C-alpha positions as CSV (number, residue, x, y, z in Angstrom):
1,X,0.1,0.1,-0.2
2,X,1.1,3.5,-0.6
3,X,3.4,4.4,-3.4
4,X,6.5,6.4,-4.3
5,X,5.2,9.5,-2.5
6,X,5.3,7.7,0.8
7,X,3.6,4.9,2.9
8,X,0.1,4.7,4.0
9,X,-0.8,6.4,7.7
10,X,-3.2,6.7,10.4
11,X,-4.6,3.2,10.9
12,X,-7.9,3.0,12.6
13,X,-9.8,-0.3,13.8
14,X,-13.6,-0.6,13.4
15,X,-15.9,-2.9,15.4
16,X,-15.0,-5.8,13.1
17,X,-11.4,-5.4,13.5
18,X,-11.1,-4.2,9.9
19,X,-8.8,-1.2,9.7
20,X,-8.8,1.9,7.6
21,X,-5.7,3.6,6.5
22,X,-5.0,6.8,4.7
23,X,-3.1,6.9,1.4
24,X,-2.6,10.8,1.6
25,X,-0.8,11.6,-1.5
26,X,-3.3,9.5,-3.7
27,X,-6.3,11.2,-1.7
28,X,-7.8,7.5,-0.8
29,X,-8.8,5.7,2.2
30,X,-8.2,1.9,2.2
31,X,-9.8,-0.9,4.0
32,X,-7.5,-3.8,5.2
33,X,-8.1,-7.1,6.3
34,X,-5.7,-9.6,6.6
35,X,-4.3,-10.5,3.1
36,X,-6.3,-7.9,1.2
37,X,-6.3,-4.1,0.8
38,X,-8.9,-2.3,-1.2
39,X,-9.8,1.5,-1.7
40,X,-13.2,2.3,-0.3
41,X,-13.2,6.1,-0.5
42,X,-11.5,8.3,-2.8
43,X,-11.1,12.2,-3.0
44,X,-10.4,12.3,0.7
45,X,-8.9,15.8,0.4
46,X,-5.7,14.2,1.7
47,X,-7.1,13.1,4.9
48,X,-5.2,11.5,7.9
49,X,-5.3,11.6,11.7
50,X,-8.1,8.9,11.6
51,X,-10.1,8.0,14.7
52,X,-13.7,6.8,15.4
53,X,-16.1,8.4,17.7
54,X,-18.1,6.4,20.5
55,X,-20.9,5.7,17.7
56,X,-18.4,4.4,15.3
57,X,-18.2,7.3,12.9
58,X,-14.9,8.2,11.3
59,X,-13.1,11.4,12.1
60,X,-10.5,12.7,9.9
61,X,-8.3,15.8,9.4
62,X,-8.2,17.1,5.9
63,X,-4.8,18.5,4.7
64,X,-6.2,19.9,1.4
65,X,-9.3,21.7,2.9
66,X,-7.9,22.5,6.2
67,X,-10.8,21.0,8.3
68,X,-11.8,18.2,10.7
69,X,-14.7,16.3,9.4
70,X,-16.8,13.2,10.7
71,X,-18.1,10.9,8.3
72,X,-21.6,9.8,9.5
73,X,-22.8,6.3,9.5
74,X,-24.9,7.0,6.1
75,X,-21.6,8.3,4.4
76,X,-22.4,12.1,4.4
77,X,-19.7,14.4,5.8
78,X,-20.1,16.9,8.6
79,X,-17.5,19.6,9.4
80,X,-16.6,19.7,12.9
81,X,-14.0,22.5,12.6
82,X,-12.5,24.6,9.8
83,X,-11.6,27.8,12.0
84,X,-10.5,28.6,15.4
85,X,-11.3,31.9,17.1
86,X,-12.5,33.4,13.9
87,X,-9.6,32.3,11.9
88,X,-9.4,29.6,9.1
89,X,-7.2,26.6,9.9
90,X,-3.9,26.8,8.2
91,X,-0.4,25.8,8.1
92,X,2.1,26.8,10.7
93,X,4.2,29.6,8.9
């Protein structure tokens, strides 16, 4: 998994012990089960920093859009944060 721009990152386990990992540079999320890896989400805005909340929803930090999102159980996206104290989240300069 991963490619010439770097390995996958951000593994997180679900209820069925299936792991999700981020291929940041390819902007994909991969599902890993022993012996098999397959993409299940594309155009992830270079997301990483994956975790799950108590309801099993996936949370991720998107590099490209500079926001923290939650993927709802129906697949829709909720923006958790894209600013702090009135300023857009941005790279440290």
